[in-house]
N, C-alpha and C positions, 0 to 999 in steps of 0.2 A: 655436391657442396654439404657442407654439415649443417646439421639444425642446431639452435639454441637450447639448451637444456638447464630448464629450472628446478630446482631440490626446494621442497616445503613441507612446514610440516602439516598442512592444512590448505587443501584447495576446497573451493568456495567456487559450484556450479551456479550459475544465475546469478542477473542481475535486476531483477528488479524488488518489493520488498523484503520479504524471508535471505534471498541475498546480501543486500545489502547490511540487515542485519547482522547478518552472521556472521561478515566480513569486519562491521565495525566491534560486535561480541570478540570475536578473536582477537583483535589485535588489541579491545583493551587487556588481556589476559597475557598480554605477550607470546602472541602462538606465531611463529612463522608464517604470512599467509596469502596467498595467491588467488586471487578472484577470477573469474573468466566469464561470460556470456554476452548476448544478441543485444538487440534492440531493448532498454529497460522497457516494463509494463508501468512504469512509474510515473511517466510523462503520461498516462492516460488515466492518474489515480486522483479522486479528489483534492487528496489533503487532511482530510477527513480519515483520523482514525478510528475505526471499531473496536471492539474489545468482545461485545456480546449482549446483545439485543434481540432478535427476535428465536423464542421458543416452546411449544413445537410449531415449527412452520405452519403445519397444516394450518393452525388457530390463528396464526397470525399475534398469537402474546406478544406484546412489547415489552422489557421488563427496563423495569428503573434502577434497579439494581443488578451492574451486570455480573457481579461474585456472585449474588444468588441466581442469578439465570446461571452460570456455569455448571453450581452444582445442581438444579434439577435438570441441563443436559445430560450430563456426567450419568449420574443416577437413567434415564431414558436411553442415552446411546453411551453405553460405556465401551465403547471403542473409541469414540472423536478423540482425535490428537490432545483436547485437554487434559484430560484423561489420566495421561503421562505425567503433567505439570504440577506439580504443587501450587496451590494460588500468591502463595506469599514468594515462589519465582516466577511467576506471571507479572506480579506487581514490579518486583525489583529488573526485570526486563525493560520491562516500560519505564521504568524513570531511569534506567541506563539510555535506552534511546533517547525518550525526550530530553535531558544531559546535553548530550552531543548536538542535538537539534538546536538548541537553545545558547550553548556556547557556540554554536556556527551562525549563531545572530537570527535562527529562524526561530524563534520560541513559540511552544505551545503550550497547554492552558486545559487542564482536567479538575473536576468536582470527583476525587478520589475514589468515593465510593457511588456515583451516582450517573447515568447516564445522562450527557446532555442533549436538547436540540437543539436542531438548524434547520434554515429553511434550503431550499434546493432550486435548482433553476428552472425545473418543473413548475412547481410551489408547493409540493409535498413537505412534511415536515418528517426530519428525519432524526433520530436516534444515533449518538456515538459517545463516545469516550471522550477522544485527545479530541480537541480544536484549535487548529492555527490562532494563534494570537490577533492575524486579521480578522477573522472571523467572528471569534469571541462575543465579539460586541450585540452578536444576535442574541442570543442567548438568554441574555436579561430584558433585551427589547420585547423578545417571542413571548417571554414567563409572563412580564406587568401588561403585554398588550400597549407599548410607547406608539404615541403616533410616529408614524415613519414613510419618510419619503424613497421612494425604488426609484433609480435611477439605468438605464439602458440608452441604448446607440444605434442609431441608423447607419444600418451596414452590417450589425454583428448579428448573426445567423444562430437561432438554438436557442437567445435571452429576449424573453420579452416581461418586463417590469408590469404592462398591465395583465398579462396571463396567472403570474406568478398573485398579483392581487386577487384577482378572480379565485384564484384556487383556494386562497387560505381568507377571502369574506366572512369564512361564517369563526374561523380560529382567530385572527389578527385584522378587527373592523375600521382599525385606524391606519390603516395605509393609503400613503397617494404615493403617485409615479409623475415621472416627465421625463420627453426624450429629446437626448439631445445629439447635434454633431459632432466626433468625438477634433477635438481639436486641430490634430495635422489629419488632415480626412483622407480616406483612400473611397473607390467605389466598394473594395468590399473590405471589412476590417478584419482582422486574426488576432486574437488576446495576448499571443506573444510577444506582435509588434506593437498594441496599445501598451501593453507593461513596462516593455522596453520604453516606452516614448515616456511613461508619464516619470520616469526617474529622472527626466531632465523639466527641475524646477518650472524653468517659465511654464513647459504643455501642463503643467501641475496646476499651477497660479490660472491661468487661461481656461481649466477644465472648470474649475471650482468660481471661478467667477462665472460661469453659465449656470450653474448647481444653486449656486445661494441665494437671486430673487425666491428660488422655487422653494426654500427650508422652511418660512416663516414658522409656524408652531409646529414642523416636526421636531422633536427629541434626537433623534439619530437618522442616518441617512446609510442606506444601501446601494450599493453600486457590484456588477458582474465583477471578477476578481482577475484584476488588470492592476492592481498597484502596486508595478516594478514583481522585477522577477529576484534583483540582487540585492534590492534597496528596500524594499517592503515594510520594515518598520519606517523608515524614514520619508518614503512616501503617506504610507498613512497618517502620521503624525501633520506635516504639512497641509492635507487635505481638512486635517481637523481643524488644524490652526485657521486658514481660509472659511474655513466652513461653521467654526465655531458650537460645530456638536459632532459628539461620536459617530464615527463612522463604520459600516463594516461589511465583507465581502459577500457574495453569493459563490460557492464555485460554478464555472460553467459547463458544457456538454465537454467531453472529452474531443482533442488535447486538453489538458487544463493547467494556466500557470501553476495553483498552487502543487501538480504533480510533477510539472517542470522544477518550482525550487528545491522539492526533495529529490531530486534526480540533482541537481545541480550540485545538492549538501554534500552528498555520498562519492558524488563523482571528482569532484575537488578535496573535500575532508578524509578519505578515506587513505590514499596516496600519502598525504601526512603525517598518518600513526604507522604508519609501515606498510599498508598492504598493498602487494605487487598487482593492478591492473592489467588485464588480458581484455578490455572490453570490447565488442564490436567483433568478438573470432569465438566460433564455433567450436564445442568438443568434436574429434572427430573420430575420438581412437582409443579405445582402452583396453588395456589389460594389467594383471599384475604377475609383479615379480616373482619366482619360485623360491629367489635363496635370502630377499629380506619382504617380501610380503609387501613391499609399497603398490599402488596403483600406479602404473606408467600412462600416460596420454597424450594425446598429439592432437594441439589446439590450431587455431586457423586456418587460414586455405594452404592450397594443394603445396603451393610456388611459397612458400615460405613459415613452415608451420614451426610449433617453437614445441617440446617435449618439456611435459612437466610431469617431477615424481615426487610423488606423496605420499607421507605417511597415514592419513586419512582424509577423509571427504565428504563433504555437506552439499549434497543434491538438493537445491532450490532452484531447479528449473521451470517451475509452474506445469499449468495444466497443457488444452492446446491451445491456446492462442500465445503462449509461450513456450510450442514445445516441448514443453518437457513428456507430454502426453503426445499419443499419434491414434490415430482409428482408420480404419480401414471399415469395408463392410461387412465383416463381420466380428470386429473385435478391435478392443484397444490394447496399445505396446507402449511400454518405458521405453523412449527411444534410444539413450546410453549406454545401459548395463543389460537391457532386454529382461527387467526384472520385472516378477510377476505383478499385474497389476487387478485388483480390489474388483469385482465391475457383473452385474447382471449376465446371469445365464445365456440368453440371446440377443440380440440386439431388438428383438420386439421390443424389449424388455426398459429399452435406455428410454425412452419418454411416454410420457400417459398422452390418453386420446385428445387430453384439453392443455394448452400450450399452457395457460393462464392457471392450471391446478394448483391448489394453494397448498398441496403436499409435494410440490415441486418434484422434479424429475431424478430417474432414478442414477442418469450417467452423471449427476453431479454428485454424485458421492462416490463415483469410481476414484481411484489414487493407487499409493503403494501401502500396505500393512506393517507393521513393523514391531518391534519389542520393546518395553520399556526405556530403553535407550534412543529410540529414533531410530533404529538400523533396520531397514528393509530386510522383510525375510524371505525367504524363496519357498520353493513349493515343498519342500518336505519341513518348512514353520522356521527353520533355525535362520540367524542372522546368514544375507548372501554373501556377505566380506564384513571381516571384523572391526574395520573401524570405517565404512560407510554411511552416513547417516542420511538422513532427510528432512525436510522443514519448508514448511509453506501449505499451499497449495496442491501439491502434487502427492501431499498423503487423502489417504481414503475417509472415510465415515465421515466426511462434514461439506455445506453447503455453504458457504462461507459466504455467499452472497444475499443468500434469502435469511440466513442466522444472525447476517450484519456482525462477522467476527472477523472478516481477511485481516486488517494487518495485527490484532492481536494476535490471531493463530501463526502468522507470518512474525514476526516478533518473539512468543511466547518459544515457538518451537525454533527456531534459530538459536536462542540462549541455550535452550537444553539440548540441543544439536550438540556446541559447542559445548557446553559443560561434558557430555555424556563423554568426549569423542576426549578428552581430557582422563575422566577415568579410565577410561578403556585403554589410554596409551599409558596410565603408570600401571593398571594390572598388569601388563602387557612386558612394561622394562624389566 
């Protein structure tokens, strides 16, 4: 039986933040794009879009101005992926990314020149850049220390309003807490189930009726992030109308509803822009055509594989969790092209002796080294392929988790990779 063949200009490998952003930017530039990837990491994202918050990591210095933080980062780590991208281009990429989310009914807000501060489910204060509209009210409430009621639910694991209150006692003394049974109660609650239930107006109203007597002098109410998946703006609006005060969400432990919202928006929105999805399908094999220079991939299970012929590729396959990188007892490998991976010389150097060492671990900065176009380089220091580009956490010289730059890194490098593909393609034609 013959296998179906898809010809495209650009093949995006990956369905996490970088892969979705690359497909979005490619579609916006009229590029014929195919995207493949396994289970998306987006469902595990908090929904907050970090740009740059912590540098140097060993000093845990927090930057109010992410752009100044990027300048300092590049001075100290000139090989960081941000060093390849003009700040004006990073701004444009973020604006384009947020415009897509806003048009899809998932509004995001940002103070363009400053990081905002939100609270987490464990009661810490987190600096971030772009904040979902459903979370935004906490920024002002925290800043002004407004009287606030925090709500949690019996049976919901990993979220305690009382723990948050205790952790924030010094930073935010005017916090009160209340715990309720969820209107459609189950012995064990799951955030996705709760979010879908609250899209029913009668369930939303029942919950608001329980909360209202406890609002008293509170000027804002915080809840776990369960206020709808497909109609979050409507659920938030209804809850605020019932309670007569602003509300905000607090991201829960993963998998999180704000991450599920992002995943849904991209998986439904990108095909409408012309992206051909091959999601939940693994890239099995790649070779280069000697006659055309195209890269040829076999995608999917052995009994129903699809051949993809692409003039260019963006590798946004992630690190170990996304299976873009793999390690054995001796070394770290890139899993699709077998590209060289920048990594410590020996495994004994991967991790420091103290798990919580403030400097982080060297293995966290392992990944692909690239040229200024984000083309992965081979052992000789030349581009491995003329039209292969990399984006996101698979790139070397960054520790996105400790630096608090994960989403910004994914979005900015995805945009730069797409623009580089257009430049290289034009120079080759």
